[in-house]
C-alpha positions, 0 to 999 in steps of 0.5 A, a space after each residue: 826202064 833204065 833200072 830194069 835195063 841195068 838189072 838185066 845187064 848186071 844179070 847178064 854180066 854175072 852169068 857171063 862171068 860165071 860161065 867164063 869162070 866155069 870154062 876156066 875151071 873146066 880148062 884147068 881140070 882138063 890139063 894133065 897134072 905132071 910130076 917130073 922125076 929126073 936124074 938131071 945132070 947125068 945125060 943131056 936128054 933129061 934137059 931136053 925132056 924138061 924143055 918139052 914139058 915147059 912147051 906143053 905148059 905154054 900150050 896149056 896141055 899140062 900143069 907141071 906140079 913138081 920136079 924131083 931130082 934123084 941125082 944127089 948134087 946141088 947142081 941138079 936142083 940149081 939147074 932145075 931152078 935155072 930152067 924153071 926161071 928161064 922158061 917163066 915157071 919159077 914157082 914149080 916146086 923142086 924136091 931133092 934126094 939125100 943118100 942117093 945113087 952114086 953117079 957123080 962121076 958117070 958123065 960130064 955134069 952139064 948141069 954143073 957146067 951151066 950153073 957155073 957159067 958167067 957173063 963177061 962182067 962175072 954175073 951168073 949167065 942165068 937167073 935163079 929164083 931159089 936161094 938155098 938148094 940144100 934146104 929144099 924138101 926131100 922128094 918123098 915129103 914133097 910128093 906127099 904134099 903135092 899128091 894130097 892136094 890133087 884130085 883122085 886119079 889125076 896125076 901122071 908121074 914121068 920118071 926118067 932117072 933112078 927109082 930111089 925117090 919113088 920107092 921111098 915114097 911107097 914106103 912112107 907112113 901115114 903122117 900129118 900130111 896125109 892119113 894114107 901110106 905112100 902106097 895108098 896115096 899113090 893108088 888114090 891120086 896117081 893114074 899113070 907112072 911113065 918111066 924111061 927104064 929097062 931093055 926088052 930086046 937084049 937080055 945082056 943089056 942092063 939099062 943105066 936107070 935100073 942098074 944105078 939103084 936095082 933094089 928100088 927099081 925092083 920095088 917100083 916095078 913090083 909094087 907100084 899100085 897103078 898103071 906103069 908104062 916104060 919106054 925102054 933103052 931100044 926106043 930112045 936109041 932109035 931116035 937121035 936128036 940132031 946136033 945140027 939142030 942145036 947149032 942152027 935152030 936156037 939162034 933166037 936165044 943168045 944164051 939158052 940153058 938147054 943148048 949150053 947144056 948140050 954143048 957142055 956134055 960132049 964135043 960138038 957136033 953130035 947126035 944124042 938118043 932121046 930116051 927120056 923125051 920118049 917117056 914125056 911124049 907118051 905120057 902127054 900125047 899118048 900112044 899114037 906115036 908108038 906101039 904098046 906091048 900087051 899087058 903083063 908083068 915087068 920084073 927086075 933081075 939081080 943084075 938089073 935086067 928087065 923081064 916081061 911076061 904077058 898077063 892080061 890081068 896086070 898093068 905093066 906095059 912097054 913101048 916099041 917103035 918101027 923106023 917110020 915111027 922113029 923118024 916121025 917122033 924125031 921130027 916132032 921133037 925138033 919142032 917142039 924143042 925149037 919152038 920159042 918159049 912163051 915167056 921168052 917171047 914176052 921179054 
């Protein structure tokens, strides 16, 4: 009887473990696989957007499988490393750009400011996990390595900077990483590209992310082989993150890389449009916070404007918000960003 009981008990344990393993696998499969493409260091909304992604990671909603910087600055990669480390995700791979857009003097480089911060004893204010940022892989190569490893139609790319890396990815040839060209690999592995780019309510406004690399923006909007949804200038500028929140809602952290970045960017207190955050919100949580345009085409003009033509057969869309939606989104951002990270709570 004892042997029979033990055999049954062992079988139940095996079944239970198998079920638990399957549930774990199923949970991982349900997570949104995200690659974040950013010009981090130019405008502080990129840092806020990256914070959002870590909070979604903490909640088990996404798997951040890569962060690519399209701002050519060692401080961009170093700042991403600081963020990955501080939020408890030091193994998230980082890709860089060479011969990228000239943007170093466009604004205060808050990434540089944070990277140079020191404690009273002279040690760096924030820990790093990487060492030689110049030796990090170029983004198109890292894209290929990451995408090749993913299930088909499983990856969402959120691009809140220039189109440089994405255009170069499309142009990559078949190689030892994958027998597919870049465009073929994107078509196979990516289900959505969500960008912060363009403007559709003012034909005289040429949006920054487009203007800094017009040829690559033209290419991406014309040739990207999957669904593309952009959050344009007029959406983010309608939703301002309050500087009062930066001053008052993060006191649980003696030193916080995002609040230090925010304080370094402009004279406090100031409110800042949430352009990049809106792209992250749509990519992860869907359309419930926004209005989405009909399907159509989006073309980039020679000056960097964006034109939309409705066409039910196409797969380009842009977002809009009304005043009620804008307020709801702002409150959602405040609640999400001021949440204490899971890793920080354990320290």
